[in-house]
ZALUM-38317 format. One record per atom (N, C-alpha, C): atom name; x, y, z; residue number from 1; residue in one letter. Coordinates in Angstrom, 1 decimal, always signed. Example, Ala and Ser with C-alpha at 12.3 -4.5 7.8 and 13.67 -1.06 7.14 Angstrom:
<sites>
<site atom="N" px="+13.2" py="-5.7" pz="+7.8" n="1" res="a"/>
<site atom="CA" px="+12.3" py="-4.5" pz="+7.8" n="1" res="a"/>
<site atom="C" px="+13.2" py="-3.3" pz="+7.8" n="1" res="a"/>
<site atom="N" px="+12.8" py="-2.2" pz="+7.1" n="2" res="s"/>
<site atom="CA" px="+13.7" py="-1.1" pz="+7.1" n="2" res="s"/>
<site atom="C" px="+12.9" py="+0.0" pz="+7.9" n="2" res="s"/>
</sites>
This chain:
<sites>
<site atom="N" px="-6.9" py="-19.9" pz="-0.3" n="1" res="x"/>
<site atom="CA" px="-5.9" py="-18.8" pz="-0.5" n="1" res="x"/>
<site atom="C" px="-4.5" py="-19.2" pz="-0.5" n="1" res="x"/>
<site atom="N" px="-3.9" py="-18.8" pz="-1.5" n="2" res="x"/>
<site atom="CA" px="-2.4" py="-19.2" pz="-1.5" n="2" res="x"/>
<site atom="C" px="-1.4" py="-18.4" pz="-0.3" n="2" res="x"/>
<site atom="N" px="-0.7" py="-19.0" pz="+0.1" n="3" res="x"/>
<site atom="CA" px="+0.0" py="-18.3" pz="+1.2" n="3" res="x"/>
<site atom="C" px="+1.2" py="-17.4" pz="+0.6" n="3" res="x"/>
<site atom="N" px="+1.2" py="-16.2" pz="+1.2" n="4" res="x"/>
<site atom="CA" px="+2.1" py="-15.2" pz="+0.9" n="4" res="x"/>
<site atom="C" px="+3.4" py="-15.3" pz="+1.3" n="4" res="x"/>
<site atom="N" px="+4.5" py="-15.4" pz="+0.6" n="5" res="x"/>
<site atom="CA" px="+6.0" py="-15.4" pz="+0.9" n="5" res="x"/>
<site atom="C" px="+6.6" py="-14.1" pz="+1.0" n="5" res="x"/>
<site atom="N" px="+7.5" py="-14.0" pz="+2.2" n="6" res="x"/>
<site atom="CA" px="+8.3" py="-12.7" pz="+2.1" n="6" res="x"/>
<site atom="C" px="+9.5" py="-12.9" pz="+2.6" n="6" res="x"/>
<site atom="N" px="+10.4" py="-11.9" pz="+2.5" n="7" res="x"/>
<site atom="CA" px="+11.7" py="-11.9" pz="+2.9" n="7" res="x"/>
<site atom="C" px="+12.2" py="-10.6" pz="+3.3" n="7" res="x"/>
<site atom="N" px="+12.4" py="-10.5" pz="+4.7" n="8" res="x"/>
<site atom="CA" px="+12.9" py="-9.1" pz="+5.0" n="8" res="x"/>
<site atom="C" px="+14.6" py="-9.0" pz="+4.4" n="8" res="x"/>
<site atom="N" px="+14.4" py="-8.0" pz="+3.5" n="9" res="x"/>
<site atom="CA" px="+15.9" py="-7.8" pz="+3.1" n="9" res="x"/>
<site atom="C" px="+16.7" py="-7.3" pz="+4.0" n="9" res="x"/>
<site atom="N" px="+16.0" py="-5.8" pz="+4.3" n="10" res="x"/>
<site atom="CA" px="+16.7" py="-5.1" pz="+5.4" n="10" res="x"/>
<site atom="C" px="+15.8" py="-4.5" pz="+6.3" n="10" res="x"/>
<site atom="N" px="+16.0" py="-4.5" pz="+7.3" n="11" res="x"/>
<site atom="CA" px="+15.1" py="-3.8" pz="+8.6" n="11" res="x"/>
<site atom="C" px="+15.6" py="-2.2" pz="+8.5" n="11" res="x"/>
<site atom="N" px="+14.7" py="-1.2" pz="+8.3" n="12" res="x"/>
<site atom="CA" px="+15.3" py="+0.0" pz="+8.5" n="12" res="x"/>
<site atom="C" px="+14.8" py="+0.6" pz="+9.7" n="12" res="x"/>
<site atom="N" px="+13.6" py="+0.5" pz="+10.1" n="13" res="x"/>
<site atom="CA" px="+13.2" py="+1.0" pz="+11.4" n="13" res="x"/>
<site atom="C" px="+12.0" py="+0.8" pz="+11.7" n="13" res="x"/>
<site atom="N" px="+11.6" py="+1.3" pz="+12.9" n="14" res="x"/>
<site atom="CA" px="+10.2" py="+1.2" pz="+13.7" n="14" res="x"/>
<site atom="C" px="+9.9" py="+2.5" pz="+13.7" n="14" res="x"/>
<site atom="N" px="+8.6" py="+2.9" pz="+13.4" n="15" res="x"/>
<site atom="CA" px="+7.9" py="+4.1" pz="+13.3" n="15" res="x"/>
<site atom="C" px="+7.2" py="+4.4" pz="+14.9" n="15" res="x"/>
<site atom="N" px="+6.6" py="+3.6" pz="+15.1" n="16" res="x"/>
<site atom="CA" px="+5.9" py="+3.4" pz="+16.5" n="16" res="x"/>
<site atom="C" px="+5.6" py="+2.1" pz="+17.0" n="16" res="x"/>
<site atom="N" px="+5.2" py="+2.0" pz="+18.2" n="17" res="x"/>
<site atom="CA" px="+5.0" py="+0.6" pz="+18.9" n="17" res="x"/>
<site atom="C" px="+3.4" py="+1.1" pz="+19.4" n="17" res="x"/>
<site atom="N" px="+2.7" py="+0.2" pz="+19.5" n="18" res="x"/>
<site atom="CA" px="+1.4" py="+0.1" pz="+20.3" n="18" res="x"/>
<site atom="C" px="+1.6" py="-0.7" pz="+21.6" n="18" res="x"/>
<site atom="N" px="+0.3" py="-0.3" pz="+22.4" n="19" res="x"/>
<site atom="CA" px="+0.4" py="-0.6" pz="+23.8" n="19" res="x"/>
<site atom="C" px="+0.3" py="-2.3" pz="+23.9" n="19" res="x"/>
<site atom="N" px="+0.0" py="-3.0" pz="+22.7" n="20" res="x"/>
<site atom="CA" px="-0.3" py="-4.1" pz="+22.6" n="20" res="x"/>
<site atom="C" px="+1.1" py="-5.2" pz="+21.8" n="20" res="x"/>
<site atom="N" px="+1.9" py="-4.3" pz="+21.8" n="21" res="x"/>
<site atom="CA" px="+3.3" py="-4.6" pz="+21.1" n="21" res="x"/>
<site atom="C" px="+3.6" py="-4.6" pz="+19.7" n="21" res="x"/>
<site atom="N" px="+2.3" py="-4.3" pz="+19.0" n="22" res="x"/>
<site atom="CA" px="+2.4" py="-4.2" pz="+17.5" n="22" res="x"/>
<site atom="C" px="+3.6" py="-3.0" pz="+17.2" n="22" res="x"/>
<site atom="N" px="+4.4" py="-3.2" pz="+16.1" n="23" res="x"/>
<site atom="CA" px="+5.0" py="-2.1" pz="+15.7" n="23" res="x"/>
<site atom="C" px="+4.8" py="-1.6" pz="+14.3" n="23" res="x"/>
<site atom="N" px="+4.8" py="-0.4" pz="+14.0" n="24" res="x"/>
<site atom="CA" px="+4.6" py="-0.1" pz="+12.6" n="24" res="x"/>
<site atom="C" px="+6.2" py="+0.2" pz="+11.9" n="24" res="x"/>
<site atom="N" px="+6.6" py="-0.4" pz="+11.2" n="25" res="x"/>
<site atom="CA" px="+7.7" py="-0.5" pz="+10.6" n="25" res="x"/>
<site atom="C" px="+8.0" py="-0.2" pz="+9.1" n="25" res="x"/>
<site atom="N" px="+9.2" py="+0.4" pz="+8.8" n="26" res="x"/>
<site atom="CA" px="+9.6" py="+0.4" pz="+7.3" n="26" res="x"/>
<site atom="C" px="+10.8" py="-0.7" pz="+7.0" n="26" res="x"/>
<site atom="N" px="+10.6" py="-1.5" pz="+6.1" n="27" res="x"/>
<site atom="CA" px="+11.5" py="-2.6" pz="+5.7" n="27" res="x"/>
<site atom="C" px="+11.6" py="-2.4" pz="+4.2" n="27" res="x"/>
<site atom="N" px="+12.8" py="-3.0" pz="+3.9" n="28" res="x"/>
<site atom="CA" px="+12.8" py="-3.5" pz="+2.4" n="28" res="x"/>
<site atom="C" px="+12.5" py="-5.0" pz="+2.5" n="28" res="x"/>
<site atom="N" px="+11.5" py="-5.4" pz="+1.6" n="29" res="x"/>
<site atom="CA" px="+10.7" py="-6.7" pz="+1.5" n="29" res="x"/>
<site atom="C" px="+10.6" py="-7.1" pz="+0.2" n="29" res="x"/>
<site atom="N" px="+11.2" py="-8.5" pz="-0.1" n="30" res="x"/>
<site atom="CA" px="+10.5" py="-9.2" pz="-1.2" n="30" res="x"/>
<site atom="C" px="+9.4" py="-9.9" pz="-0.9" n="30" res="x"/>
<site atom="N" px="+8.4" py="-9.5" pz="-1.8" n="31" res="x"/>
<site atom="CA" px="+7.2" py="-10.5" pz="-1.6" n="31" res="x"/>
<site atom="C" px="+7.1" py="-11.3" pz="-2.8" n="31" res="x"/>
<site atom="N" px="+6.7" py="-12.7" pz="-2.4" n="32" res="x"/>
<site atom="CA" px="+6.6" py="-13.7" pz="-3.5" n="32" res="x"/>
<site atom="C" px="+7.6" py="-13.8" pz="-4.4" n="32" res="x"/>
<site atom="N" px="+8.8" py="-13.6" pz="-3.9" n="33" res="x"/>
<site atom="CA" px="+10.1" py="-13.7" pz="-4.7" n="33" res="x"/>
<site atom="C" px="+10.1" py="-12.5" pz="-5.8" n="33" res="x"/>
<site atom="N" px="+9.6" py="-11.7" pz="-5.6" n="34" res="x"/>
<site atom="CA" px="+9.6" py="-10.4" pz="-6.6" n="34" res="x"/>
<site atom="C" px="+10.8" py="-9.4" pz="-6.1" n="34" res="x"/>
<site atom="N" px="+11.2" py="-8.5" pz="-6.9" n="35" res="x"/>
<site atom="CA" px="+11.9" py="-7.5" pz="-6.6" n="35" res="x"/>
<site atom="C" px="+11.6" py="-6.9" pz="-5.0" n="35" res="x"/>
<site atom="N" px="+12.6" py="-6.6" pz="-4.3" n="36" res="x"/>
<site atom="CA" px="+12.4" py="-6.0" pz="-3.0" n="36" res="x"/>
<site atom="C" px="+11.8" py="-4.5" pz="-3.4" n="36" res="x"/>
<site atom="N" px="+10.8" py="-4.2" pz="-2.5" n="37" res="x"/>
<site atom="CA" px="+10.3" py="-2.9" pz="-2.4" n="37" res="x"/>
<site atom="C" px="+10.3" py="-2.5" pz="-1.0" n="37" res="x"/>
<site atom="N" px="+10.3" py="-1.0" pz="-0.9" n="38" res="x"/>
<site atom="CA" px="+10.1" py="-0.6" pz="+0.8" n="38" res="x"/>
<site atom="C" px="+8.8" py="-0.5" pz="+1.1" n="38" res="x"/>
<site atom="N" px="+8.6" py="-0.9" pz="+2.3" n="39" res="x"/>
<site atom="CA" px="+6.9" py="-1.6" pz="+2.9" n="39" res="x"/>
<site atom="C" px="+7.1" py="-0.9" pz="+4.3" n="39" res="x"/>
<site atom="N" px="+5.6" py="-0.2" pz="+4.4" n="40" res="x"/>
<site atom="CA" px="+5.5" py="+0.3" pz="+5.5" n="40" res="x"/>
<site atom="C" px="+4.2" py="-0.2" pz="+6.2" n="40" res="x"/>
<site atom="N" px="+4.2" py="-1.2" pz="+7.1" n="41" res="x"/>
<site atom="CA" px="+3.0" py="-1.8" pz="+7.7" n="41" res="x"/>
<site atom="C" px="+3.2" py="-2.4" pz="+9.5" n="41" res="x"/>
<site atom="N" px="+2.1" py="-2.7" pz="+10.0" n="42" res="x"/>
<site atom="CA" px="+2.3" py="-3.1" pz="+11.2" n="42" res="x"/>
<site atom="C" px="+2.5" py="-4.6" pz="+11.4" n="42" res="x"/>
<site atom="N" px="+3.2" py="-5.0" pz="+12.3" n="43" res="x"/>
<site atom="CA" px="+3.7" py="-6.4" pz="+12.5" n="43" res="x"/>
<site atom="C" px="+3.4" py="-6.7" pz="+14.1" n="43" res="x"/>
<site atom="N" px="+3.0" py="-8.0" pz="+14.0" n="44" res="x"/>
<site atom="CA" px="+2.8" py="-8.3" pz="+15.4" n="44" res="x"/>
<site atom="C" px="+4.0" py="-8.7" pz="+16.0" n="44" res="x"/>
<site atom="N" px="+3.9" py="-8.9" pz="+17.5" n="45" res="x"/>
<site atom="CA" px="+5.3" py="-9.0" pz="+18.3" n="45" res="x"/>
<site atom="C" px="+6.0" py="-10.2" pz="+17.7" n="45" res="x"/>
<site atom="N" px="+5.3" py="-11.5" pz="+17.4" n="46" res="x"/>
<site atom="CA" px="+5.7" py="-12.6" pz="+17.0" n="46" res="x"/>
<site atom="C" px="+6.4" py="-12.7" pz="+15.5" n="46" res="x"/>
<site atom="N" px="+5.9" py="-11.6" pz="+14.7" n="47" res="x"/>
<site atom="CA" px="+6.0" py="-11.5" pz="+13.5" n="47" res="x"/>
<site atom="C" px="+4.9" py="-12.6" pz="+12.7" n="47" res="x"/>
<site atom="N" px="+3.9" py="-13.2" pz="+13.2" n="48" res="x"/>
<site atom="CA" px="+3.0" py="-14.0" pz="+12.6" n="48" res="x"/>
<site atom="C" px="+1.8" py="-13.6" pz="+11.8" n="48" res="x"/>
<site atom="N" px="+1.5" py="-12.2" pz="+12.2" n="49" res="x"/>
<site atom="CA" px="+0.3" py="-11.5" pz="+11.5" n="49" res="x"/>
<site atom="C" px="+1.2" py="-10.2" pz="+11.2" n="49" res="x"/>
<site atom="N" px="+0.3" py="-9.7" pz="+10.4" n="50" res="x"/>
<site atom="CA" px="+0.7" py="-8.2" pz="+9.6" n="50" res="x"/>
<site atom="C" px="-0.5" py="-7.4" pz="+9.2" n="50" res="x"/>
<site atom="N" px="-0.4" py="-6.3" pz="+9.4" n="51" res="x"/>
<site atom="CA" px="-1.5" py="-5.2" pz="+9.3" n="51" res="x"/>
<site atom="C" px="-1.3" py="-5.1" pz="+7.7" n="51" res="x"/>
<site atom="N" px="-2.6" py="-4.4" pz="+7.4" n="52" res="x"/>
<site atom="CA" px="-2.4" py="-3.8" pz="+5.7" n="52" res="x"/>
<site atom="C" px="-1.1" py="-2.5" pz="+5.7" n="52" res="x"/>
<site atom="N" px="-0.7" py="-2.8" pz="+4.6" n="53" res="x"/>
<site atom="CA" px="+0.4" py="-1.9" pz="+4.5" n="53" res="x"/>
<site atom="C" px="+0.6" py="-1.1" pz="+2.9" n="53" res="x"/>
<site atom="N" px="+1.5" py="-0.6" pz="+2.8" n="54" res="x"/>
<site atom="CA" px="+1.9" py="-0.1" pz="+1.5" n="54" res="x"/>
<site atom="C" px="+3.3" py="-0.2" pz="+1.2" n="54" res="x"/>
<site atom="N" px="+3.4" py="-0.6" pz="-0.3" n="55" res="x"/>
<site atom="CA" px="+4.8" py="-1.0" pz="-0.9" n="55" res="x"/>
<site atom="C" px="+5.3" py="+0.3" pz="-1.7" n="55" res="x"/>
<site atom="N" px="+6.3" py="+0.6" pz="-1.8" n="56" res="x"/>
<site atom="CA" px="+6.9" py="+1.7" pz="-2.6" n="56" res="x"/>
<site atom="C" px="+8.3" py="+1.2" pz="-3.3" n="56" res="x"/>
<site atom="N" px="+8.3" py="+1.5" pz="-4.7" n="57" res="x"/>
<site atom="CA" px="+9.4" py="+1.4" pz="-5.3" n="57" res="x"/>
<site atom="C" px="+10.5" py="+2.4" pz="-4.8" n="57" res="x"/>
<site atom="N" px="+11.7" py="+2.4" pz="-5.2" n="58" res="x"/>
<site atom="CA" px="+12.7" py="+3.5" pz="-4.8" n="58" res="x"/>
<site atom="C" px="+12.5" py="+4.6" pz="-5.5" n="58" res="x"/>
<site atom="N" px="+11.7" py="+4.6" pz="-6.6" n="59" res="x"/>
<site atom="CA" px="+11.4" py="+6.1" pz="-7.2" n="59" res="x"/>
<site atom="C" px="+10.1" py="+6.7" pz="-6.1" n="59" res="x"/>
<site atom="N" px="+9.2" py="+5.9" pz="-5.8" n="60" res="x"/>
<site atom="CA" px="+8.1" py="+6.5" pz="-5.1" n="60" res="x"/>
<site atom="C" px="+8.6" py="+6.6" pz="-3.8" n="60" res="x"/>
<site atom="N" px="+9.5" py="+6.0" pz="-3.1" n="61" res="x"/>
<site atom="CA" px="+10.0" py="+6.5" pz="-1.9" n="61" res="x"/>
<site atom="C" px="+10.8" py="+7.8" pz="-2.0" n="61" res="x"/>
<site atom="N" px="+11.6" py="+7.8" pz="-3.0" n="62" res="x"/>
<site atom="CA" px="+12.5" py="+9.3" pz="-3.1" n="62" res="x"/>
<site atom="C" px="+11.3" py="+10.4" pz="-3.4" n="62" res="x"/>
<site atom="N" px="+10.1" py="+10.2" pz="-4.1" n="63" res="x"/>
<site atom="CA" px="+9.2" py="+11.3" pz="-4.2" n="63" res="x"/>
<site atom="C" px="+8.6" py="+11.6" pz="-3.1" n="63" res="x"/>
<site atom="N" px="+8.1" py="+10.3" pz="-2.1" n="64" res="x"/>
<site atom="CA" px="+7.7" py="+10.7" pz="-0.7" n="64" res="x"/>
<site atom="C" px="+8.6" py="+11.3" pz="+0.2" n="64" res="x"/>
<site atom="N" px="+9.8" py="+11.3" pz="+0.1" n="65" res="x"/>
<site atom="CA" px="+10.8" py="+12.0" pz="+0.7" n="65" res="x"/>
<site atom="C" px="+10.8" py="+13.2" pz="+0.6" n="65" res="x"/>
<site atom="N" px="+10.7" py="+13.9" pz="-0.8" n="66" res="x"/>
<site atom="CA" px="+10.7" py="+15.1" pz="-1.0" n="66" res="x"/>
<site atom="C" px="+9.4" py="+15.7" pz="-0.5" n="66" res="x"/>
<site atom="N" px="+8.2" py="+15.1" pz="-0.9" n="67" res="x"/>
<site atom="CA" px="+7.1" py="+15.7" pz="-0.1" n="67" res="x"/>
<site atom="C" px="+7.3" py="+15.7" pz="+1.2" n="67" res="x"/>
<site atom="N" px="+7.6" py="+15.0" pz="+2.2" n="68" res="x"/>
<site atom="CA" px="+7.7" py="+15.1" pz="+3.5" n="68" res="x"/>
<site atom="C" px="+8.7" py="+16.0" pz="+4.1" n="68" res="x"/>
<site atom="N" px="+9.5" py="+16.4" pz="+3.0" n="69" res="x"/>
<site atom="CA" px="+10.4" py="+17.4" pz="+3.3" n="69" res="x"/>
<site atom="C" px="+9.8" py="+18.9" pz="+3.4" n="69" res="x"/>
<site atom="N" px="+8.9" py="+19.1" pz="+2.7" n="70" res="x"/>
<site atom="CA" px="+7.9" py="+20.2" pz="+2.7" n="70" res="x"/>
<site atom="C" px="+6.7" py="+20.4" pz="+3.6" n="70" res="x"/>
<site atom="N" px="+6.6" py="+19.3" pz="+4.4" n="71" res="x"/>
<site atom="CA" px="+5.5" py="+19.2" pz="+5.0" n="71" res="x"/>
<site atom="C" px="+5.8" py="+20.2" pz="+6.4" n="71" res="x"/>
<site atom="N" px="+5.0" py="+20.9" pz="+6.9" n="72" res="x"/>
<site atom="CA" px="+5.2" py="+21.7" pz="+7.9" n="72" res="x"/>
<site atom="C" px="+4.9" py="+20.8" pz="+9.1" n="72" res="x"/>
<site atom="N" px="+5.5" py="+21.2" pz="+10.3" n="73" res="x"/>
<site atom="CA" px="+5.4" py="+20.4" pz="+11.6" n="73" res="x"/>
<site atom="C" px="+4.7" py="+21.1" pz="+12.4" n="73" res="x"/>
</sites>
């Protein structure tokens, strides 16, 4: 399997942290030298491993923001 390359363009923030030190983060990331997208996923404390995540274009992030604004808490 080929190596996956990534470059964290901008760290936006940590959504949560588990007892084991893994953090759920949202960042702007370029995967395999492609255009950067917003990325939500878990990262190990040493950044050597990462969990499954979701990547969103700017338009998708904007649509998600609008939907979250109407969610009742």
